[in-house]
MARMARDO-968143 format. One line per field, with one value per residue: x, y, z of N, C-alpha, C in turn; residue in one letter. Coordinates in Angstrom, 3 decimals. Atoms other than C-alpha are relative to their C-alpha. Layout:
# residues N
nX: c(X, ...)
nY: c(Y, ...)
nZ: c(Z, ...)
caX: c(X, ...)
caY: c(Y, ...)
caZ: c(Z, ...)
cX: c(X, ...)
cY: c(Y, ...)
cZ: c(Z, ...)
code: c(a, ...)
***
This chain:
# residues 235
nX: c(0.337, -0.312, -1.070, 0.737, 0.799, -1.304, -0.116, 0.866, 0.092, -1.161, 0.164, 0.749, -1.071, -0.309, -0.856, -0.458, 0.916, -0.345, -1.384, -1.052, -0.624, -0.035, -1.095, -1.259, -0.621, 0.167, -1.030, 0.868, -0.573, -0.254, 0.750, 1.386, 0.676, 0.341, -0.051, 0.583, -1.027, -0.097, -0.486, -1.323, -0.831, -0.008, -0.635, -1.544, -0.248, -0.077, -1.545, -1.037, 0.588, -0.274, -1.596, -0.791, 0.554, 0.972, 1.611, 0.478, 0.935, 1.323, 0.467, 0.602, -1.181, -0.769, 0.517, 0.207, -1.264, -0.872, 0.448, -1.496, -0.527, -1.210, -1.272, 0.588, 0.528, -0.546, -1.120, 0.815, 0.717, -1.248, -1.089, -1.426, -0.113, 0.633, -0.309, 0.194, 1.448, 0.494, -0.673, 1.129, 1.338, 0.051, -0.143, 1.556, 0.933, -0.327, 0.166, 1.616, 1.039, 0.746, 0.966, 1.121, 0.246, 1.320, 0.451, 1.425, 1.164, 0.182, -1.296, -0.551, 0.964, 0.076, -1.230, 0.256, 0.734, -0.615, -1.434, 0.249, 0.426, -1.556, -0.168, 0.045, -1.085, 0.168, -1.019, 0.166, -0.557, 0.513, -1.112, -0.527, -1.374, -0.158, -0.531, 1.285, 1.101, -0.124, 0.277, 1.391, 0.935, -0.310, 0.485, 1.315, 0.478, 0.714, -0.867, -0.113, 1.003, -0.635, -1.454, -0.872, 0.399, -0.610, 0.233, -1.071, -1.600, -0.502, -0.260, -0.471, 1.024, 1.039, 0.868, 0.727, -0.932, 0.452, -1.074, 0.475, 1.037, -0.758, -0.448, 1.046, 0.626, -1.214, -0.105, 1.488, 0.837, 1.035, -0.620, 1.099, 0.968, 1.147, 0.723, -0.518, 0.917, -0.603, 1.085, -0.404, 0.860, -0.215, -0.490, -1.374, 0.247, 0.722, -0.667, -1.042, 0.532, 0.053, -1.187, -0.646, 0.978, 1.014, 1.013, 0.152, 0.863, -0.406, 0.875, 0.432, 1.865, 0.405, -0.826, -0.608, 0.635, -0.184, -1.477, -0.879, -1.382, -0.173, -0.910, 0.256, 1.456, -0.048, 1.246, 0.774, -0.091, 0.680, 0.512, -0.288, -0.823, 1.167, 0.362, -1.057, -0.106, 0.722, -0.287, -1.067, 0.264, 1.260, 1.252)
nY: c(-1.619, -0.657, -1.207, -1.227, 0.476, -0.175, -1.696, -0.723, 0.495, -0.757, -1.531, -0.107, -0.277, 0.964, 0.287, 1.658, 0.730, -0.556, 0.517, -1.007, -0.123, -1.463, -0.147, -0.267, -1.036, -0.238, -0.405, -0.598, -0.670, -1.358, -0.525, 0.350, 0.863, -0.916, -1.481, -0.225, -0.716, 0.543, -0.941, -0.358, 1.020, -0.402, -1.110, 0.750, 1.030, -0.864, -0.482, 0.844, 0.659, -0.961, -0.187, 1.004, 0.094, 0.771, -0.554, -0.021, 0.900, -1.024, -0.124, 1.098, 0.865, -0.323, 0.698, 1.446, 0.697, 0.012, 0.948, 0.502, -1.500, -0.124, 0.985, 1.346, -0.193, -0.841, 0.867, 0.522, -0.916, -1.185, 0.725, -0.846, -1.148, -0.192, -0.846, -1.345, -0.106, -0.188, -1.322, -0.916, 0.460, -0.415, -1.265, -0.899, 0.128, -0.894, -1.432, -0.441, 0.547, -0.509, -1.120, 0.734, 1.058, -0.109, 1.417, 0.563, -0.340, 1.079, 1.050, -0.296, 0.311, 1.312, 0.133, -0.654, 0.872, 1.192, -0.030, 0.223, 1.340, 0.017, 1.339, -0.042, -1.125, -0.579, -0.085, -0.459, 0.385, -0.836, -0.311, -1.093, -0.214, 0.077, -1.790, -0.518, 0.577, -0.782, -1.891, -0.102, 0.382, -1.064, -1.222, 0.362, 0.177, 1.445, 1.030, 0.840, 0.850, 1.211, 0.532, -0.257, -0.290, 0.485, -0.474, 0.723, 0.446, 0.283, 1.546, 0.818, 0.198, -0.836, 0.720, 0.863, 1.041, -0.310, -0.835, -1.089, 0.328, 0.551, -1.311, -0.678, 1.018, -0.020, -0.440, -0.315, 1.236, 0.625, 0.692, -0.069, 1.017, -0.270, -1.085, -1.254, -0.334, -0.906, -0.800, -0.749, -0.534, 0.349, 1.433, 0.115, -0.015, 1.522, 0.735, -0.196, 0.548, 1.577, 0.483, 0.101, 0.674, -1.079, -0.086, -0.990, -1.188, -0.947, -0.898, -0.607, 0.186, 1.125, 1.275, 0.704, 0.969, 1.264, 0.222, -1.242, 0.017, 1.428, 0.435, -0.935, -0.479, -0.446, 0.792, -1.151, -1.061, -0.790, -1.072, -0.840, 0.097, 0.727, 1.290, 0.859, -0.362, 0.619, 1.143, 0.220, -0.021, 1.011, -0.238)
nZ: c(-0.041, 1.258, -0.333, -0.626, -1.330, -0.832, -0.016, -0.513, -1.231, -0.491, -0.127, -0.964, -0.914, -0.862, 0.558, -0.135, 0.964, 1.093, 0.358, -0.326, -1.289, -0.670, 0.419, -1.158, 0.733, 1.366, 0.902, 1.059, 1.075, -0.191, 0.786, 0.505, -1.122, -1.146, 0.529, 1.256, 0.908, 1.456, 0.875, 0.009, 0.418, 1.057, 0.505, 0.064, 1.234, 1.035, 0.157, 0.552, 1.397, 1.030, 0.238, 0.178, 1.450, 0.244, -0.401, -1.480, -0.256, -0.252, -1.253, -0.163, 0.183, -1.515, -0.780, 0.212, 0.295, -1.409, -0.972, -0.524, -0.224, 1.108, -0.264, 0.395, 1.052, 1.076, 0.884, 1.221, 0.517, 0.396, 0.306, -0.314, -0.412, -1.281, -1.221, 0.337, 0.098, -1.274, -0.640, 0.697, -0.832, -1.881, 0.036, 0.396, -1.217, -1.367, 0.307, -0.096, -0.802, -1.411, 0.317, 0.585, -1.504, -0.614, -0.233, 0.464, -0.947, -1.425, -0.318, -1.037, -1.383, -0.299, -0.572, -1.410, -0.984, -0.123, -0.865, -1.619, -0.750, -0.468, 0.346, 1.675, 0.677, 1.476, 0.647, 1.276, 0.754, 1.240, 1.177, 0.193, -0.376, -1.198, -0.580, 0.368, -0.940, -1.308, 0.237, 0.190, -1.009, -0.971, 0.616, -0.183, -1.407, 0.012, -0.113, -0.992, -0.036, 0.281, -0.335, 0.972, 1.258, 0.659, 1.279, 0.871, 0.047, -1.289, -0.203, 0.962, 1.056, -0.130, 0.487, -0.948, -0.932, -1.365, -0.969, -0.657, -1.008, -1.167, -0.346, -0.559, -1.112, -0.860, -1.749, -0.162, -0.672, 0.812, 0.764, 1.009, -0.056, 0.259, -0.935, 0.562, 1.283, 1.182, 0.481, 1.089, 1.064, 1.353, 0.058, -0.538, -1.242, -0.634, 0.102, -1.142, -1.096, -0.120, -0.269, -1.505, -0.850, -0.647, 0.547, 0.740, 0.000, 0.815, -0.392, 1.372, 0.077, 0.993, -0.348, 1.189, 0.976, -0.040, 0.773, 0.142, -0.810, 0.069, -0.713, -1.037, 0.136, -1.253, -1.162, -0.158, 0.585, -0.391, 1.166, -0.628, -1.323, -0.843, 0.216, -0.642, -1.427, -0.909, 0.064, -0.808, -1.369, -0.441, -0.004)
caX: c(-4.693, -4.476, -1.861, -4.944, -6.515, -2.938, -2.655, -6.104, -5.643, -2.011, -3.908, -5.988, -4.304, -4.309, -0.609, -0.330, -3.238, -1.858, 1.571, 3.395, 5.640, 5.332, 8.112, 11.573, 12.845, 11.779, 14.106, 12.761, 13.944, 14.595, 13.722, 10.375, 9.457, 9.824, 10.738, 9.590, 12.670, 11.823, 12.267, 15.687, 17.002, 15.523, 16.942, 20.663, 20.066, 19.277, 22.557, 24.449, 22.651, 23.219, 26.835, 27.491, 25.768, 23.029, 19.317, 17.793, 15.225, 11.715, 10.222, 8.217, 11.399, 13.228, 10.442, 10.420, 14.176, 15.925, 16.216, 20.202, 22.533, 25.162, 27.910, 25.790, 23.897, 26.164, 28.982, 26.106, 24.689, 28.178, 30.614, 34.171, 33.019, 31.086, 33.138, 32.697, 29.176, 28.777, 30.819, 28.370, 25.216, 26.521, 27.600, 24.028, 22.253, 24.153, 23.404, 19.431, 18.385, 17.877, 15.824, 13.511, 13.674, 10.118, 8.682, 5.997, 2.633, 2.655, 6.243, 7.310, 4.341, 4.539, 8.273, 7.884, 5.381, 7.379, 10.875, 8.978, 8.295, 11.575, 10.990, 11.186, 14.487, 14.398, 16.624, 17.437, 18.549, 18.859, 20.833, 21.279, 24.966, 25.520, 26.733, 23.609, 21.086, 22.603, 22.513, 18.954, 17.717, 19.634, 18.002, 14.540, 14.968, 14.764, 18.269, 17.731, 14.666, 16.985, 19.752, 21.547, 21.191, 22.825, 23.371, 25.396, 28.795, 28.509, 28.491, 30.384, 27.415, 24.293, 20.862, 19.565, 22.609, 21.821, 25.114, 23.347, 20.592, 23.196, 25.086, 21.934, 20.904, 24.700, 24.940, 21.047, 20.356, 18.295, 19.556, 17.937, 14.944, 11.247, 10.779, 12.773, 10.343, 11.854, 9.460, 9.935, 8.343, 10.167, 11.334, 14.786, 13.540, 11.382, 14.054, 16.691, 14.528, 13.902, 17.655, 18.448, 15.377, 13.159, 9.630, 8.806, 6.687, 5.475, 4.037, 2.561, -0.865, -1.303, -1.295, 0.785, -0.313, -0.698, 3.145, 4.581, 7.196, 8.125, 9.963, 9.670, 6.079, 5.692, 4.008, 2.137, 0.898, -0.061, -1.415, -0.181, 1.910, -1.301, -1.957, 1.575, 1.475, -1.491, -0.263, 3.064, 1.490, -1.339, -4.380)
caY: c(-22.572, -20.194, -17.361, -14.864, -16.709, -16.674, -12.709, -12.052, -13.947, -12.038, -8.596, -9.457, -8.222, -11.479, -12.016, -15.958, -17.322, -15.395, -17.235, -13.919, -13.846, -10.602, -8.726, -8.268, -5.693, -3.920, -3.043, -0.217, 0.665, 4.296, 5.581, 5.846, 3.545, 6.222, 9.332, 10.430, 11.115, 9.849, 13.278, 13.881, 10.368, 11.206, 14.455, 12.749, 10.137, 12.534, 14.565, 11.360, 9.764, 13.250, 13.431, 9.980, 10.745, 8.389, 8.717, 9.871, 7.396, 9.238, 9.502, 6.391, 4.218, 5.798, 4.263, 0.975, 0.321, 1.727, -0.910, -1.622, 0.941, 2.489, 0.379, -2.690, -1.192, 1.269, -1.007, -2.572, 0.595, 2.608, -0.288, 1.242, 4.574, 3.637, 5.190, 8.517, 8.191, 7.287, 10.454, 12.490, 10.783, 11.710, 15.102, 16.183, 14.304, 16.143, 19.595, 18.987, 16.162, 17.964, 20.815, 18.084, 15.607, 14.741, 12.044, 9.915, 10.830, 9.287, 7.751, 10.063, 9.663, 5.851, 5.991, 7.877, 5.475, 2.217, 3.658, 4.020, 0.723, -0.490, -4.333, -3.248, -2.362, -0.270, -0.075, 1.330, -0.589, 1.117, 1.208, 4.709, 6.053, 5.596, 9.211, 10.321, 8.331, 9.599, 13.412, 12.796, 10.981, 13.762, 16.457, 14.704, 14.436, 10.561, 9.392, 8.372, 6.381, 3.741, 1.426, 1.844, 3.292, 1.197, 2.410, 1.224, 0.276, 0.035, -3.790, -6.035, -6.343, -4.058, -5.275, -7.896, -9.734, -9.929, -8.389, -5.147, -6.729, -8.452, -5.285, -3.432, -6.370, -5.979, -5.545, -5.198, -8.487, -9.544, -12.079, -12.132, -14.523, -14.758, -12.161, -9.340, -7.580, -5.968, -3.176, -1.961, -0.906, -3.128, -6.580, -6.228, -5.197, -8.679, -10.458, -9.165, -10.096, -13.769, -14.256, -13.217, -15.479, -12.335, -11.760, -9.608, -6.547, -4.741, -1.457, 0.320, 1.603, -1.385, -4.925, -7.559, -9.185, -12.857, -13.791, -10.439, -11.502, -15.307, -16.905, -13.905, -13.210, -10.798, -12.131, -9.139, -6.194, -3.114, 0.467, 2.655, 3.550, 3.094, -0.189, -1.236, 0.193, -1.673, -4.840, -4.637, -3.895, -6.626, -4.344)
caZ: c(-17.191, -20.192, -20.120, -19.831, -16.908, -15.216, -15.893, -14.749, -11.626, -11.018, -11.147, -8.076, -4.803, -3.143, -4.400, -2.850, -4.903, -7.541, -7.666, -7.402, -4.443, -2.205, -3.168, -0.662, -3.635, -6.409, -9.218, -11.661, -15.258, -15.528, -18.906, -19.961, -16.687, -13.914, -16.266, -19.507, -21.891, -25.270, -26.645, -25.348, -26.281, -29.624, -30.250, -29.167, -31.643, -34.241, -33.784, -33.902, -37.096, -38.958, -38.219, -38.825, -42.351, -41.646, -41.797, -38.387, -37.182, -36.673, -33.175, -33.479, -34.798, -31.629, -29.488, -31.082, -31.445, -28.231, -26.053, -25.497, -23.934, -26.271, -25.387, -26.433, -29.506, -31.415, -32.637, -34.773, -35.557, -36.573, -36.817, -36.666, -35.734, -32.597, -30.177, -32.094, -32.383, -28.458, -27.485, -30.080, -28.300, -24.628, -25.798, -27.236, -24.189, -21.589, -23.285, -22.797, -20.377, -17.258, -19.094, -20.221, -17.142, -16.252, -14.043, -15.189, -13.312, -9.913, -9.927, -7.222, -4.825, -5.379, -4.651, -1.392, -0.254, -0.990, 0.419, 3.841, 3.948, 5.914, 4.765, 0.801, -1.231, -4.091, -6.691, -10.290, -13.194, -16.297, -19.696, -19.505, -18.744, -14.893, -14.523, -16.243, -14.161, -10.964, -12.011, -12.893, -9.976, -7.733, -9.750, -9.074, -5.075, -5.583, -4.971, -1.311, -2.157, -3.667, -2.508, -5.783, -8.839, -11.500, -15.200, -18.322, -18.211, -14.388, -14.439, -16.625, -18.838, -19.385, -20.002, -20.571, -18.726, -15.225, -14.033, -13.286, -11.287, -8.970, -8.929, -7.678, -5.047, -3.575, 0.156, 0.170, 2.017, -0.924, -3.304, -6.901, -7.331, -7.520, -4.255, -6.525, -8.964, -12.171, -13.095, -16.840, -20.023, -22.591, -23.722, -22.466, -18.872, -18.629, -20.307, -17.704, -15.016, -16.299, -16.800, -13.061, -11.905, -10.902, -11.331, -14.339, -14.271, -17.056, -16.519, -19.905, -20.698, -23.542, -22.071, -23.867, -26.773, -27.308, -28.274, -27.797, -25.233, -26.094, -23.241, -21.029, -20.760, -17.828, -14.463, -14.226, -16.157, -14.633, -16.497, -13.787, -10.429, -8.406, -9.949, -9.035, -5.601, -4.850, -6.369, -4.258, -1.159, -1.416, -1.468)
cX: c(0.630, 0.734, -1.279, -0.652, 1.095, 0.126, -1.231, 0.012, 1.349, -0.627, -0.778, 1.091, 0.272, 1.374, 0.454, -0.698, 0.389, 0.859, 1.101, 0.556, -0.049, 1.380, 0.779, 0.329, -0.800, 0.750, -0.973, 1.214, -0.309, -0.555, -1.068, -0.939, -0.378, -0.017, -0.225, 1.184, 0.078, 0.552, 1.317, 0.842, -0.120, 0.613, 1.520, 0.392, 0.029, 1.300, 0.750, -0.093, 0.727, 1.443, 0.600, -0.474, -0.963, -1.454, -0.516, -1.334, -1.051, -0.225, -0.579, 1.255, 0.707, -0.656, 0.014, 1.334, 0.916, -0.551, 1.670, 0.592, 1.100, 1.112, -0.380, -0.609, 0.873, 1.069, -0.497, -0.365, 1.117, 0.977, 1.321, -0.122, -1.017, 0.353, -0.155, -1.225, -0.709, 0.414, -1.150, -1.204, 0.114, -0.152, -1.468, -0.959, 0.159, -0.274, -1.759, -0.721, -0.371, -1.315, -1.211, -0.572, -1.554, -0.400, -1.124, -0.923, -0.135, 1.320, 0.342, -0.619, 0.190, 1.512, 0.148, -0.553, 1.038, 1.359, -0.356, -0.270, 1.386, 0.259, 0.398, 1.730, -0.300, 1.414, -0.027, 0.688, 0.193, 1.089, 0.456, 1.328, -0.143, 0.085, -1.550, -1.193, 0.225, -0.365, -1.493, -0.874, 0.302, -0.811, -1.798, -0.596, 0.027, 1.307, -0.237, -1.187, 0.592, 1.433, 1.142, -0.486, 1.066, -0.186, 0.758, 1.188, 0.325, 0.427, 0.705, -0.736, -1.146, -1.312, -0.222, 0.671, -0.480, 0.810, -0.790, -1.000, 0.902, 0.732, -1.012, -0.497, 1.353, -0.201, -1.183, -0.449, -0.900, 1.142, -1.118, -0.666, -1.565, -0.652, 0.604, -1.011, 0.863, -1.253, 0.484, -0.843, 0.406, 0.488, 1.134, -0.216, -0.592, 1.045, 1.340, -0.664, -0.147, 1.545, 0.302, -1.160, -0.982, -1.109, 0.325, -1.066, -0.035, -0.987, 0.154, -1.566, -0.328, 0.442, 0.625, -0.907, 0.702, 1.620, 0.817, 1.400, 0.588, 1.173, 0.294, -0.906, 0.146, -0.981, -1.116, -0.302, -0.657, 0.227, 1.144, 0.964, -0.749, -0.285, 1.007, 0.255, -0.991, 0.318, 1.007, -0.399, -1.294, -1.231, -0.765)
cY: c(0.715, 1.151, 1.417, -0.197, 0.459, 1.667, 0.593, -0.092, 1.432, 1.381, 0.152, -0.066, -1.109, -0.686, -1.815, -0.601, 0.315, -0.753, 1.109, 0.009, 1.395, 0.261, 0.689, 1.393, 0.306, 0.901, 0.821, 0.338, 1.407, 0.658, -0.068, -0.942, 1.297, 1.376, -0.209, 0.828, -0.442, 1.156, 0.284, -1.221, 0.129, 1.228, -0.306, -0.713, 0.739, 0.733, -1.088, -0.683, 1.121, 0.157, -1.212, -0.313, -0.789, 0.660, 0.102, -0.868, 1.492, -0.414, -1.725, -1.483, -0.036, -1.122, -1.272, -0.677, 0.317, -0.999, -0.268, 1.440, 0.036, -0.772, -1.728, 0.289, 0.921, -0.448, -0.806, 0.892, 0.985, -1.020, 0.862, 1.338, 0.061, 0.813, 1.529, 0.396, 0.076, 1.481, 1.128, -0.047, 1.064, 1.414, 0.620, -0.532, 0.787, 1.404, 0.194, -1.090, 0.493, 1.147, -0.809, -0.975, 0.376, -1.523, -0.191, 0.295, -1.003, -0.568, 1.030, -0.252, -1.480, -0.343, 0.288, -0.881, -1.520, 0.155, 0.293, -1.048, -0.602, -1.597, -0.175, 0.739, 0.351, 0.420, 0.451, -0.929, 0.282, 0.097, 1.422, 0.113, -0.037, 1.266, 0.850, -0.193, 0.801, 1.251, 0.171, -0.362, 1.196, 1.295, -0.188, -0.013, -1.272, -0.794, -0.760, -1.017, -1.205, -0.326, 0.091, 0.330, -0.634, 0.168, -0.811, 0.115, 0.062, -1.197, -0.356, -0.077, 1.006, -0.933, -0.439, -1.059, 0.467, 0.620, 0.958, -0.152, -0.445, 1.142, 0.835, -0.472, 0.522, 0.345, 0.606, -1.013, -0.765, -0.377, -0.084, -1.143, 0.577, 1.549, 1.346, 0.075, 0.967, 0.588, 0.826, 0.098, -0.965, -1.460, -0.123, -0.013, -1.728, -0.693, 0.192, -0.591, -1.754, -0.328, 0.162, -0.892, 0.910, -0.097, 1.079, 0.910, 1.005, 1.141, 0.952, 0.241, -1.454, -1.008, -0.666, -0.540, -1.220, -0.200, 0.899, -0.583, -1.844, -0.607, 1.056, 0.848, 0.902, -0.745, 0.666, 1.493, 0.827, 1.554, 1.031, -0.054, -0.496, -1.174, -0.760, 0.095, -0.970, -1.274, -0.451, -0.210, -0.942, 0.762, 0.502)
cZ: c(-1.159, 0.504, 0.360, 1.237, 1.102, 0.244, 0.554, 1.473, 0.927, 0.592, 1.104, 1.280, 0.920, -0.995, 0.147, -0.766, -1.367, -0.564, 0.023, 1.310, 0.683, -0.152, 1.314, -0.824, -0.881, -0.879, -1.119, -1.196, 0.345, -0.980, -0.535, 0.890, 1.215, -0.292, -1.402, -0.524, -1.228, -1.031, 0.291, -0.655, -1.816, -0.665, 0.165, -0.931, -1.286, -0.185, -0.351, -1.356, -0.813, 0.017, -0.105, -1.546, -0.127, 0.177, 1.423, 0.008, 0.512, 1.531, 0.191, -0.088, 1.445, 0.964, -0.071, -0.040, 1.342, 0.830, 0.782, 0.239, -1.187, -0.315, -0.793, -1.607, -1.268, -0.871, -1.214, -0.680, -0.979, -0.453, 0.509, 0.725, 1.292, 1.012, -0.290, 0.384, 1.458, 0.574, -0.706, 0.803, 1.078, -0.093, 0.019, 1.248, 1.011, -0.261, 0.300, 1.364, 1.122, -0.211, -0.300, 0.776, 0.582, 0.751, -0.226, 1.251, 0.742, 0.153, 1.388, 1.397, 0.378, 0.664, 1.472, 0.922, 0.414, 0.583, 1.328, 0.661, 0.455, -0.552, -1.509, -0.272, -1.379, -0.820, -1.204, -1.114, -1.280, -1.250, -0.595, 0.612, 1.824, 0.491, -0.143, 0.647, 1.025, 0.083, 0.067, 1.365, 1.592, -0.390, 0.261, 1.608, 0.120, 0.455, 1.416, 0.037, -0.673, 0.829, -0.727, -1.051, -1.157, -1.564, -0.809, 0.369, 1.579, 0.273, -1.032, -1.284, 0.287, 0.078, -1.382, 0.768, 1.312, 1.075, 0.765, 0.938, 1.327, 0.505, 1.062, 1.262, 1.206, 1.397, 0.284, 1.148, -0.850, -1.446, -1.201, 0.106, -0.146, 1.079, -0.411, -1.276, -0.814, -0.465, -1.228, -0.921, -1.155, 0.174, 0.530, 1.669, 0.452, -0.296, 1.163, 1.093, 0.199, 0.110, 1.274, 0.834, 0.832, -0.425, -0.715, 0.174, -1.020, 0.381, -1.650, -0.025, -0.752, 1.022, -0.730, -0.840, -0.046, -0.611, -0.199, 0.698, 0.241, 0.912, 1.344, -0.001, 1.694, 1.166, 0.178, -1.039, 0.577, -0.925, 0.618, 1.351, 0.928, -0.453, 0.736, 1.506, 0.578, 0.162, 0.942, 1.218, 0.446, 0.230, -0.953)
code: c(m, t, r, s, e, t, m, a, e, v, m, a, p, d, l, v, s, s, g, i, p, r, p, q, a, l, l, f, d, w, d, n, t, l, v, d, t, w, s, t, i, h, h, a, l, t, v, t, f, e, a, m, g, e, r, p, w, t, l, d, e, t, r, a, k, v, r, q, s, a, r, e, a, f, p, a, l, f, g, t, r, a, e, e, a, t, r, l, f, y, e, a, f, e, r, d, h, l, a, h, l, r, e, r, s, g, a, g, a, m, l, t, e, l, s, n, r, s, e, l, t, l, a, v, v, s, n, k, s, g, r, f, l, r, i, e, a, q, e, l, g, w, t, d, h, f, h, r, l, v, g, a, t, d, a, p, r, d, k, p, a, r, d, p, i, d, l, a, l, g, e, s, g, c, a, a, g, p, g, v, w, f, v, g, d, t, d, v, d, l, l, c, a, v, n, a, g, c, t, p, i, l, i, r, d, e, p, p, a, a, g, e, f, p, g, h, e, p, a, a, h, v, a, d, f, s, a, l, l, n, l, a, l, g, r)
***
């Protein structure tokens, strides 16, 4: 069976025949999966790069390059000044993030429906600072949808390590495994899912290109939250 044939089968509502187990838990990335935050991230990075005397990235570069948490990415970007850069980034981010916070279309309605299913556990695993993540969830009125909201530095290691997945599932009655779906928009999300033995689900407009995610291919691709909801609920 080819990869394209497998993907086509996965998109059918019959999850048993497709090879994807029905979910016991759904873990979500946050930035640009549930909420649209590219403009805020880009602005905070621009402030940081300029203060460090570096050329700021374009918005397209930001979209392409931002994957890791500041804890993981900034030492390579700024060397011995990584701590200073981290402080500047979060100061700039804190000034603006709530003013520009927007849910992605359909995210709130999907979370409401899924959280009403007592058999499902929902959680967030993000490389955003855990403090800001929880502030944003509270601002959107989403906190009660989730068993846990895990952000950068909450676990010993950040995505793509499995540590934040294990933390997010702690005391939920669900252990990491194929029955846990990780829904995200980047390679880091898919790799994190694979590292924990979970089912990686790619959510974005464009389907994955051949060979785009070597070794951590998505088990399914969905373009929007309506399609994700239908897939998760088998309808």
